[in-house]
N, C-alpha and C positions, 0 to 999 in steps of 0.2 A: 381468245386471252383476253384476261379483266385486268385494271387497274394496278391487280396484285403481286401480279405475277414477278418474278424476282428477279433481273438482271442487273449489268452495272452497277452500282451505285457509290460513287465516291463523292464525297461532300466536298463542301465549298473550300472548307478548310485548307483542302490536301490538293485544289488541281493545280497549284501552282510549285508546289514540292517535287522536288528532283527524284520521289519517285519509278520506276519503273512499274511496266503493267504484264502482265499476262493472260495466256487464257486456254483451258485444252481438260485432259479426260488425265483426273486425279488417279495412279496406277502406286502398287506398293507404298500403301498408308500403313502408316503403324504409328506407334504411341510409348513412350517412356518418359521418365522422372527426370525434370530438370534440375541444373546444378541451382539455380535458383528457387529451386523447391515447388516452381511450377509446374505444370506440364508441355510435354515438346510431342506436336504433333507433324510428322514429317511423310510428303509425298513427294514422287517421281511425276514431271506435267514437262509431255516433248523432251525428254532424257534430260534434264536438268533436275536437283533435286530441293523443296522449298520446306520451309519449317515457319510450320505457324506457333507461336508463344502463348499458353494460356492458363490461367488458373484454375482451371476446372478440366477433371479429366475428359470432360466431353468430347468428341473428333467433329465436328460440326459439317464433316465429308468423309467419303468411306470410296472404294476401290469403284472404276466406272463412271463417279459422278463427274460431270463438266463443270467446272473452278472456273474463279477467274477474279484477281487481286490485284492489290498492286505491293508490289516490293522493293525493299532496298540491299542492296551487297554490303555484307558486314566483315568484320574478321573476329575469331575468338580472340577473348582479352588475354588470354595465358597459354604458356605451352608454344606449338604447331603456328599459333596466328593464323590458321588458315581462313580460306575465306567460308562465308555459307550466305545465302537467300531466304531471307526474314520476310514472309508475311504481314503486311498491316493487317492490323484484325479487323479491323472496319469495314474496309474494304472486301474484304473475301465472302464474293456471292456464289450459291449454286445456281447454277443455268438451267441443265439437265441431268436429274439424273440418270443414275447407273444403267436402266431398265430399257431408258430409252437415248441415250446418250451416240449409237452406231445409226440413228435413225438421222441424227441430226446433218441437215446437207448443206447449211451458211450459216450466217450472221450478217443481219443488217446494223449498219452502228452510227453513231452518233459519234463525229469527232469535232475535237476546238481545238481552237492558235487564237495564243494571245495577243498576238501578232492581227489579227483578225476578228473584233470583239464584236458583239453581237448576230458572228456569223457563223454556222453551221456546214459542216458536213456529213450529209447524209449519202451512204453507199453501202454495197452488199461486199461480202467475201465468203469465200469456200473452205478458208482455214481459219485462220487467228485473228481476231479484230484488232488488239495489241499490237503484231507484228506487224501487220497491213500500216498501223499507223505510222511505224517506224520505216517501212518502206517510203510512206509518204513524204515523210519527215528527211529525208537524204535527196530529195530531189531539189538541183539547182534552182536558188530561186525563191523559197521560203525560209526566213530568218529565223521563224522557231519552230517547235516540232509538234507534234501534234498529239494528241489527248485524247484516246477512248473515253467520255462520256455517258456511253450507254448504247448494250447490245443488247438484240434480239436474237436467240438460237430459232433457227427456222427448220421444220420438218416438211420441204415442200424445194420451192425451187424459191432461192435466197431473191434473185436476179427479178425475176417476176413481182415479188414484196419492193422490192427498190422503184421501178419502175411506175406502180400505182401511187406509191409516198410521192415521187416527182409531180405525178399528174394532179395528183391533190395540193398539193404545194408549190403548184405554179405560178402562181401571183404575188408569192415568195420569194420567189426563185434570185438568184444573185451570183450568179456565173455556172457555170458548170457544175452539178451537185452541190452547190452551197446557197441557202436558207437563211433569209433574215427570219427563224424563229428564235425561241424558249425551246432548254431541253423538255422541258414540262409536256409544250406543244408538240414537240418530235416525239416524244415515246407515245403517245396518245393515236398520234395519227398513223405510226408504224403498228401499234395494235389492233387498230382500228380494220386496217386494210387485210393483215393476216388475217383475223375471222372472215370478212368477205370473201379472201378468195380460198382459206382452207379452214373451214370450220371445223371440221374433224380433227384436222392435227392438231391445230389452238388448241382444243378441246382436250386432245389427249393428253398434248402436254402439260395443260394445265392441270388437269387430273394426277398426271403420273405426280407435278411438283407438290399437290396437295398431297400425297399418300406420303411421300419423301419426308414432307416435312411431321406428319403425326409418325411415322416410322423415327424421324429422330427423336421425335416427341419422347416416343417409347422408349428408346434409349437411353434418352438421358435421366427419364424416370426409374429404370433399371439401372445406369450409374448411380441413382442417387440411393436408390434402396441399399445398392452394396456398400457403398460408402459407410449409409448408416448402421448398417451392420457391422461394419467393420469398425465404426465410431464406438456402438453398445457395445462390441467385443473387446475391446479397448480399455472401455470404464470398468466393466465386469471384469478384467483383468487388474486393472489398479486397484481396484475394491476388492479383493482376493490378496494383492501382494499388501496395501492398508492393512484387510483383515489378520493375514499373514504377520505383520509386525505389528500386532498390536502388541500393548503390555499382555492383556490377559491369554493370547495365543502363543506370543513367545514365552510365558511362564508353561503352558497348560503344556507345549513342544518341550521345553528346554530345561523346565524349573527343577529344584534337588531337593529333599527335603536335610534337612545335617542333623541327626538327633543323638542326643551328649545323654547317653543314658551313665556313665559315671564320669570324675571328674578323680586327678589324683587326690587320694589323703594327704602325702608330703611327695613336696615339690621334688619333680624329678631334677638333675643333673646329666647331659650330655656327658657321653666319652665316658673313658674311664680315669681312676686315679692316676697319676706319675709316680715313677719309682720313688721319689722321696715321700709323697702320698703314705705310699702302701709300707715305706721301711719305717713311717711315723706311726702304722695301724688306721687311720683315716679309710675309710671305706665311705662309697656314695650308696645312697639310698636305692634297694632293689624295686623297678617300674618294672609295667607290663602295658607298652602301648598295642590296644586291638581297634583296628580297619577292616569295616563292611562295606563296598562299593557296589551297587547297581551299577549293570553295564546301559552305557545311554544310547549303546547300538540296542535295535528290536529283532537283530538278525536270530533267528531261533536253531541257526547250524550250531553257538555256542552259549554255553554256558552263563549264567547270568549276575552270579555272584560272586567277588571276588575276595578273599581274605586275605589281608596283612596284619602281621604279627611282629615286634620285634620289643628288644625292653634292653635292662641290664639286671643281671642274678649275681648276687658273689662278686661281684666287679667286673664280672664277666659278661659281653654283649652276648642275648640270647632269641629263638626267634626260631621261626619255621619258613618255607619257601612260600610264594604268593600261590594260594590252590582257591580254584573253580568249583562252585558248588551248581546246582539248578534250583533248589527254594535255600529260601532266606532262614526256616530255622536250621534246617545242616549246618548249614554253616555257625549259627551263633554257637550250635551246639560243638561244633569242636570245638569253636575260639573258648569258650568258658571251658572244655576240658582240659586242653592247651596251654590258655593262661593259669590258670589254677596249677598247675603243674610246675611254671617257671615261678609266679607271686601271686601270692593265693589276698595278699592286702590291696597293696597302691599298685590299682589298675584304672588307664582308661577306656571309655570303650566309643566308640563315633562308628555309626550308621549315615550312610547316603542309599535315598533312596528317590531315585529318578524319580519324573512325574509319570510317564508313560510305560511305569510299573503297575499302577494304582488305577483304580477302577474309575473315581473319581475324584479331580485333583480340589484341593482347597482352593476358595477364590482366593485371585490375587489384589494385596489391600488396596483400597483404591486412593489412585493420586501419587503413588510410589513407580519409578520408575521402573520396568524389569526389563534387565538387558539379559543374554544369553547366559543360558547355566547360570539364572539368578536362583540364589539360596533361602531357603526360611531355616530358622533355627529352634531347634527344641528340645525340653529336658527331659521330654518324654515323649512315647508315640503322639504322632499327629491323630487327628482322629477321620483316618483315610483306609483302606481296607485293598490289599493286591486284589495285584489277577492271580485265580489258581493257578494259572502256570507256572508264578513264580512263589508261591509260596504264601506263608500268612505271615501275621504281625504276631508275635505272643503276646500274653496278660502280661504276665512277669519271668522279663525274660532272661533276667540277670540278679540273683539271690545275692545281696550286698551282705559281706561278713560284719 
C-alpha cells in the first residue's frame, strides 16, 4: 500500500463541523439533472439514500464501490420540505472499488476527539468506522463525540494489523488504544504494517484502486466527448436556425414577386351607382381587375396557379369564380380571353410569383430587412425562370390596346 492510497480525507476546516460520517457500499447509483441546473448523483449506503450535488455529469462512484464521506441532513426548500442527506463533495472518497468490495474484512481507523487534543485513538472494526465512532461517542464519560480522521480497508485480518500498529507505536501510547501521534504518522505506520503482514492483499487493493482511477478517467473522457458532441450539435442547430432566419433565406423560401403588368387607364370607382345617379344618367367607368397568384404550398397534389377576376361593366358587377391551373400560361390565356370579353380597355393585371416556383431567385437587396412573405415589385417580368412543372413566363403576356 503506497502513500497515495485513497482513504478518509477530511480537511482540517471541516473537523469541527457538525457533519455526520458514513462508510459503506454504494448501491442503486443514479444521476439526474438537479433543479439548480447542475447534477444530482444518488446512491444507497447501508439502507439510507445520499445525494452528491455536482456541477458536472461525471459520477465519481459506481454500484458496488465502497465509499466514505461526510454528509449533512437538509430539507427541501419548497413543497413538502422533505428531509434528505447531502454529501459533502470534498469529503467523498473511494476506499475500495466494486471488484474488491466483497473481500474487505474490516477497517483500521484513526479517531480524534476535541476533548483529547494531540491524542488519537487507533483501532479496528469489522463494520462501519463512522458507526464505530458513534458507538464510542455514546459511552458515558466522553464529553464530546469521536470523529473519524482516517480509515484503511483491510483485505485480511484487521485485528492483526491493529496489534502490529500498537506494537510499533508502543512508546507513544497514552492509555488503551490512544497514542500521541499526528494523523500523518498514524497513516504511514498503518500502511507500512499492512504491507508487511499482507503484501499481496495490499498490492491487490492498490492495483484495484489504480484501475478504478483509470476507469473513472475513461468515463470522464467519454462523458466529455459526449458533451462536446452535444454542444457541437447544439451549435450546428443554432447555426441552421440562424441561417433559416437570415434575410437571404427568408427571401428565398417565402419571398414573392408582384408584377404589375397593366394599370387602370381610367381610375376605377368601387361599388355601383345609386338610384339617384342612375336617374340622372350618371355611370361609373367600366373596369376589370385580374389577379393571378402562385400557391405558396409545394404540395404537388394541388394546382399551382389561382385566377381571380372581378370588375364593373355597364354599371353591373362582373367576374368569374376563382379558377385553378397547373401552368401560368394557361391561367393567363383564360384571363386575357375573359377580361377582353368584359372590358377590353380599362384593365389591371397583377401576377404574384412565389420564389419557390422559380429556378434561381433574384438576390435580396443587401441591407434590407426581409420579413416573412417579403415582396419585390416589378412592372415587367423579373429576370427569372419558372421551374418547368409550373409553366413559363410569356415574353409578351399582354397586348396593350
